[in-house]
C-alpha positions in Angstrom: 0.0 0.3 0.1 0.8 3.3 -0.7 -0.1 6.6 1.3 0.3 10.6 -0.5 -0.7 13.3 1.9 -2.3 16.9 0.3 -4.0 19.6 2.2 -7.4 21.2 1.4 -8.1 24.2 3.3 -6.6 23.1 7.3 -7.8 19.1 6.6 -5.1 16.7 6.0 -6.3 14.0 3.0 -4.2 11.4 2.4 -4.6 9.3 0.3 -4.3 6.2 0.2 -3.6 2.8 -2.8 -3.1 -0.5 -2.7 -4.4 -3.1 -0.7 -4.6 -2.2 3.3 -4.5 -6.0 4.8 -2.3 -7.4 7.5 1.9 -6.7 7.2 3.0 -3.8 5.1 -0.1 -2.2 4.7 -1.9 -1.3 8.2 2.2 -0.5 8.7 2.6 2.3 6.9 -1.6 3.7 7.7 -0.3 3.7 11.7 3.0 5.1 10.1 0.8 7.8 8.5 -0.9 8.3 10.6 0.9 8.8 13.6 3.6 11.0 12.1 0.5 13.6 11.4 -1.1 13.5 14.5 2.9 14.2 16.2 2.6 17.1 14.3 -0.2 18.3 15.7 -2.7 17.8 12.6 -5.9 17.4 14.2 -8.3 17.4 10.5 -7.8 14.2 9.2 -9.5 12.4 5.6 -8.8 8.6 4.4 -9.2 8.9 1.2 -9.5 5.1 -0.1 -10.6 5.3 -3.2 -7.7 3.7 -4.3 -7.5 0.7 -2.4 -8.2 -2.6 -4.4 -8.1 -4.9 -1.4 -9.2 -4.8 2.8 -9.8 -7.3 5.5 -10.5 -7.1 8.9 -7.6 -6.1 9.3 -7.8 -3.5 7.2 -10.7 -2.2 8.9 -8.5 -2.5 11.9 -6.0 -0.2 11.2 -9.1 2.2 10.3 -9.7 2.1 13.9 -6.5 2.6 15.4 -5.8 5.1 13.0 -9.3 7.2 14.6 -8.4 6.4 18.0 -5.0 7.9 18.1 -7.1 10.7 16.1 -9.6 12.0 19.1 -7.2 11.0 21.5 -5.2 14.1 20.5 -8.6 15.6 19.9 -9.0 15.5 16.0 -11.3 14.2 13.3 -11.1 11.3 11.2 -13.0 10.9 8.2 -13.1 8.4 5.7 -14.3 8.8 2.1 -14.4 6.9 -1.2 -14.7 3.4 0.3 -15.3 0.6 -2.4 -19.0 -1.8 -1.8 -16.2 -3.9 0.5 -14.9 -1.8 2.5 -18.5 -0.3 3.5 -20.0 -3.7 4.2 -17.2 -4.9 6.8 -17.9 -2.4 8.4 -21.9 -2.4 8.5 -21.1 -6.5 9.8 -18.8 -5.3 12.7 -21.1 -2.9 13.4 -17.9 -0.1 12.9 -20.7 2.1 10.5 -21.6 4.0 13.0 -17.8 4.7 14.0 -17.1 6.5 11.9 -18.7 9.8 9.7 -18.8 8.5 6.0 -18.4 10.6 2.9 -18.8 9.9 -0.8 -18.7 13.5 -1.6 -14.0 14.3 -1.2 -15.3 17.9 -1.2 -18.5 17.4 1.4 -16.6 15.6 3.3 -13.5 18.8 3.8 -17.1 20.9 4.1 -17.8 18.5 7.1 -15.4 19.2 9.6 -15.8 23.3 9.1 
């Protein structure tokens, strides 16, 4: 998995691509979130548009990322989830934990 970050208004958007699975994908995301948290970023939007596969371990990493940012007084939201990611969040009953948006502009505006 690969990550890249960009800033829109005062929201940090983390573009994820590849596979969010047990192993390297999880570590990559955890490191990116930890670095953003340590730099004081409090508004994080994870863009999952280019995630082509996610497993239960990847969902666990999303929860860990959410907790990391919330514990520092921030917000973490998700945008552009695949049907599989939506389904996994519903099965795990985690869809109520995350603020999930279908549109990046709406997601950025929702932080205001």
